[in-house]
N, C-alpha and C positions, 0 to 999 in steps of 0.2 A: 578639397582644392579651392572651391569657391569661397571658403571662409578664410583662406590664407591672406588675401590682400587686406582684409579688415584688421589683421594683426600687424602685417608688415608695413602697410601704408594706411594707417587709420585716418578716416575723414576724407580721403582722396576720392576723386570721381570713380576711378576703377574699383575701389573698395566698395562704394555704394552700388555700382552696377553689378559687381559680382555677387554681392549680398542679395540684391533683389532678384538676380538670376537664379540664385540658389533657392530662394523662396518660391519662385515660379516653377522651378523644376520639382520641388517637393509637392507643390499644389497639383502639378500635372500627374505625378505618380499617384497621389492620393485619389484623384479622379479615376485614373486607370484602374487602381486597386478596387475602388468601389464598384466600377462597372464590370469588372471581371469576376467578382464574387458570385458563385452560384447561390440560388435562393436559400439553400440549407446552411450556407456558411456566413451569410451577411449578418445574422444576429450576433455571431461571435466577434467579427472583425470590425463592424461599423463603429462601435464605441471607441476603438483605438484610432480609427481614421478620424473621427470627430475630435479626439484628444489632440492628435497631431495638428489638425487644421487650426484649432484654437491656439495651440502652442506656437505655431508658425505665424499666425496673424498678430499675436501680442507683440513680438519684437518689431514687426513691420509698423504697427501703430506707434510704438515707442520711438522708432526712427522718424516717423512723420512729425512727432511732437517737437523734434529738434529743428525743423525747418523754419526759416524766417517767416514771421507773420502767422504761424500756425497756432491754434488755441491749445497751448501746451498743457494747461491744467486739465482740460476736458479729455484730450487725447491720452494723457497719462492715466486718468481714471479708467478710460476704456481699456487701455493695455493691461492695467491691473486686474480688471474684471476678466479679461480673456485669459490671463495667466492663471488666475484662481479657478477658472472654469475647466482647467485640464484635469483636475483631480477626480471629480465624479465619473467622467467617462473612462478614466484610467482604471478606477476601481471596478467599474462595470465590465470592462474588457477582461480583466484578470478573473473576475468571478465567472464570466461565461466561458473563458478558457478552461477553468477548473471544472465547470459543469460538463463541458464537452469531453473531458478525459474520463468521465464516468467512473470515478474512483469509489471503491467500497467505503461504507460509512466509517469503519475504524480508521482508515487512512485519512479521510477528510478531517475527522476529529483530531487526529494527531497533528496534522498540518495546522489546523486552527489554534491548537494549544501552543505549538511552538511559535507561531506568528504572534500570538498574544503575549508571550514572554518577551519577545524582541520589541514589540510595540510598547509594552509597559516601560521597559528600560529606555527606549527612545523618547517617550513622552517625558520621563523624568529629566533626561538631559536637555531636551528641547525647552523645558520650563526654566531650568537653572542656568543654562548657557545661552539661550537665544531669546526667549520671551521676556523673562524677568529683567535682565539687564537693559533691554531696549525700551521698557515701559517708561522710565523717567524722561526719555528723550522725546516722547510723543507730545506734541503740542495740544493743549486743551481745545476740544472742538474739532480736531482733525480726525474725523471718523475713518477716513481711508487709511490714515497712519496707524490707527488702532487695529483695523482689519488686517493690514499688511503685517504688523508685528505678530499677531496671533496666527493668521492663516498660513503664512509662508512656512513657519516651523512645523505647524500641524500638517501642512501639505507634504513637508519633507518626511514626516513620520509615516504618512500614507504611502509615499513612494518606497520607503524602506520596507514597509510591511508587504507591499505588492511584489517587490523584487524578491524578498525572502520566500513569499508564497510560490512564485514561479520556480525558484530554485528547489523547493521542497517537493515539487510534484515528481513522483517516481516515474521510472521509465527512461527511455533514451532522450537525452536533451537535444532538441532540435535547434537549427540555426535561428529561426525566428525567436525562440525563447532566449537564446544568448543575446540577440540584438535588443530585445525588450529589456532584459536585465541590465545590459550595458547602457541603454538610454535612460532608464530610471536611475541607475547608479550615478551616472554623470550629471543628471539633472539635480540629484540630491546634493552632490558635492558643490555644484554651482550655487544652489540656493543657500547652502550653509555659508559659503564664502561671501555671498552677497549680503547675508545678515551680519556675519561677524566682522567683515571688512567693508564697511560702507564707502563707496567711491563716488566720484563725480560722473556725470553723464558721459564725459569724454573717455574716461577710463572704462566705462561700461561698453562703449562702442569698440574698444580695443579688445577686451577679453570676453565679456559676458555674451554680447550679441553673437559673435562667431561661434561660441560654444553652444548656444541654443540652436544655432543652425545645424551643427553637427548632431546634437541630440535629436532634433526632428528628422534629420536624414537617417539616423539609425532606426528610429521607430517606423519611418516610412518604408525602409528596406524590409522590415519585418512583415509589413502588410502586403508587399509584392513578391516576397521570396517564393520560389517554386515549392518549398517544403512547408508552406504555411498551414496546409491542411493537417499535417502530422502534429502540429501543436495543439489541435483540438480534437484529435482522434482518441477514442477510448484506449486507456492503458491496458496492456495485456494482464489477465488475471494471474499470470505466473509471476508478475513482478512482486517482490516482497513488500510487505507493509513497512513503513518507516519505523525504525526502532530507535532506542536510546543508544546510539553508537556513532562512531565516526565524527564527522564535522558537525552533525546535529547536536551531539552531546557537548562539543566544544562551544558551539554557538550559545546554547542555553547556559552553560557554565560561565562563559564570558559576560553574558548579559546580567546574570545574578551577581557575579563578582563586581562588575562595574557599578551597579546600583549600591552594593554594600560599601565599596570604597568611597563612593561619592559622599556618603554621610560623614566620612572622616576628612576628605580632602576639601570639599566645597565649603565655603564660609557661610554656614547657616546654623542657627541655634534654635532651641525650643520648638515652638510651633512651626518654624520655618522648615523643620525636618519632616513635616507632615506629608508632602507629596512623595518624598523618597521612601518614607515608611509605608505609604499606601501602595506604591509601585512594588516594593519588595514583598509585601504581603500577597499581592496578586500573583507575583512571579513564583513565590514559594508554593502557593496553593496549586498553581497550574503544573509546576514541575513535579510536585508530589503526585498529582493525578497522572501525569505521564509515566512516572516511575511505577505507580500501581498498575497501570495498564501494561507496561513493559514486563513487569513480573508475572502478571496474569498470562500474557502472551507466551512467556518463557515456559510457564507451567503447562499451558496447552500444548506447546510444541513438544515438551518432554512426554506428556501423555500420548501424543500422537506417535512419537518415535517408539515408545514402549509397546503401544498397540501394534504398530507395523512390525516390530521385532518378534512378536509372539502370535500373530494372526496371519492367515492367508489373505492376500490382497484381493483375490477374486471373489471368494465366498464369505469372507469375514469370520470363518471358523478358526479354531486354534490351529497353529502349525505344529511341526514336529517338535520344536523347542518347547512350546507351551504344553504339548502332550506329555513329554518326558517329565516336565515339572509337576504336572497334575498327577501323573502316575507315581511319582516318588511320594506324594502325599497320600495316595490311595492304596499303595501296595500293602499296607498293614491292615486294611479294612476289607479284605476278601474281594478285590475288584473283579469284575467281569468285562472281558474285552470282546468287542464285535468288530472283526476286521472285514470291511465291506469293499468289494470290487464290483464295478458296474459291468454288466453284460450288454453288449451291443453298442457301447459308447463310441468305439472307433468307427463303426458304420455311420453313426450320426455325424461325426466330424467329417468323414470322407464324402458323405452324400450331401449334407446341408451346409458344411463350412464350420470353421472354428467359432464363429459368433454364436451359432446355434448350440455348439458344444458347451460354450460358456454359460448359456442360458440353462442347459441341462444341469451343469454342475451347481449353479446357484440354486436351482429348484431342489435338487437333491439335498443340498445343505439346509435349506429352509425346512424341508420335510423331516429330516433327521432331527433337527433341533426341536421341532414341534412335538415329536412323540416321546421325547425323553424329559427327565426332570431338570430343573434349573441347576441342581448340584452335579449333574452328570457332565461329562466332557465329550464334545463332538469335534473331531479334528480331521483335517485333510492333509494326508501325507504327501500328496503330489499326484498329478495325473488324475485318474479316476478312482483312487484309493482313499477310503475314509476309515476312521477308527472311532468307535464309541466306547467310552469307559464309564461303567456304572458300578456302584457299590451297594452292598447289602441286598443282593438279588438271590432269591432261592431258585431252585430248579424250575419250578412252574413259571415264575416271573421271567426267567431267562428265556425259556421257550416261547412265552407269549411275546416278549419284545422282539425276538428273532422273526416271528411270524409277522409282526407289525411292520418291521423294517422291510421284509420282502413285499408285503402288501402295498405299502405307500410308494415304494420305488417302482412297482409294476404299474402304477397308475399312469395314464398318458400324460405327456408333457407338451404344453403349447409353446412352440419356439417362434411364433410369429406367423410365418407363411403356412405352416403345417403343424401337425401333431405327431410326436414320435413316442415310441415305447421302448423302454429298456428293462433289464432285469438286474438281479444282484446275486453274487456268490458271497457267502458269509462264513467266516471262520470264527468260532466262539470258544473262548477259554475263560474258565473261572478259577481263580487262584484262592486256595484255602488260606485261612489266617496264618500268618507267618510270625516267626520270632523276630526279635530285634536284630538288625543287620547293620553292617557298616555301610558307608555311602557307596564304596566300590561294589560291595555285594549287592546292594539295591540296584545299581546301574546294570550290573551283569544280569540280574534277575529280570529287569524290565526288557533288556535286549533279547533275552531268551523267550519271554512271553510274546513279544511282538513277532519274533521269527516263527514261533510255534503256531500262533494264530494265523500268520501269513501262509504257512504251509497248509493249515486246515482249509483256508479259503481256496487255495489252488486245488486241493482235493475236491472241494465242492464244484469248482469251475470245470474240472475235468469230467465230473459226473453230470454235467449239464446244468449246473446252478443249484440254488438252494442253500442249505445250511449244513455245516459240519462242525461238530463240537469236540474240543480238546479237553481231556481230563488231566490236569496237571498234578504231579506229585514231585516232591523234592528230587526223586531219583529218575523218573521216567515220565514220558507223555505218550498217551495212546489216542489215536484218531479213530473215531467210530462213525 
């Protein structure tokens, strides 16, 4: 609202008063923001407060340069320095915001690479559209003119990179982040317009000065917003890492295509194409790196999904699906099945809670895995039932392994606050070598083997624990 009179009534007393009132209001809010910041938050927000203070002071000094009798040249130099001084604290503010989010290293690397691609494209366009055309108009010896020609476009690139960085941070987008992006984006547009469309001081008072007031107001609002702490709060680990999808892919593709098309559209030849070629090389290398990382992440995700589909989530053992697959491979190699059910496990759950029960199951899984060969399969069917599948075991080795299973599972288990003891009932079945069967016959045989071993286990449980062995033949099974 305070910027409106400068547009409607440029140069009037009310326009100047409203403009100065807006600057004073911004200054008051910045002081309030700095004083209200707790010690742990000042490091993150003070750079942005300094940036806005510099950005608000620059236009004020520029206005003073237009007063009668004022040293215009000196004040314009001061205003230029103040405007150029906003970029370092802006970069520091976004850097500390990014650090406060405590992002995992792969996420930070992905953000840096995406921003690097956009920055390379912006630098190329800044050179060909903003810097290079303005160089012939700079008067020899005008050092501030040279600084302005180079620093304003480079500052615009910095603002673009910072805005993209904020947008790429994963997690819920906060209101302060939206305000910061809006302020950077509007400042970028004004600076580009100021470079491409040079105007007189009067025109600047009409459009640019009020717009800078709005920009500073947006950034000031970010520093005093009640949700400002959320903008520097660590991101939840459940948030997915940024991948090559959605608008990120479109952003990288647009940047690469823009640089490629510029070599055709823009009027430069020979060595003049060097900056565009360098930018395109950097972008291609970074995008290929991002694609390689995305493919690696996809492969990791597929491996994780395959593991989750074939393994028990609590114990890490094979689940029923993986057990059936392994048994299909082992059924022709005279496999021996050990169907294990824990004795006393329900009492542990009822007395000490399910957490202690989970510790018992994990300990049982580790002990069973430790006493078998790497080629054997240990699976958890669910609850407190486990199956061990071994191949090429003779009668003595089968009996020995049964005794070892009983022995290791009978050892006390530390569940944290106390020690518990359990036992095991085991049903054992050894399948003699079989002839070649169809897939359906193999599945039927596996189902029969598991059912028979399960029945043997319950026989052992009814007898008070221990081991019961099944002798399987194609026609009948006998429990002894």
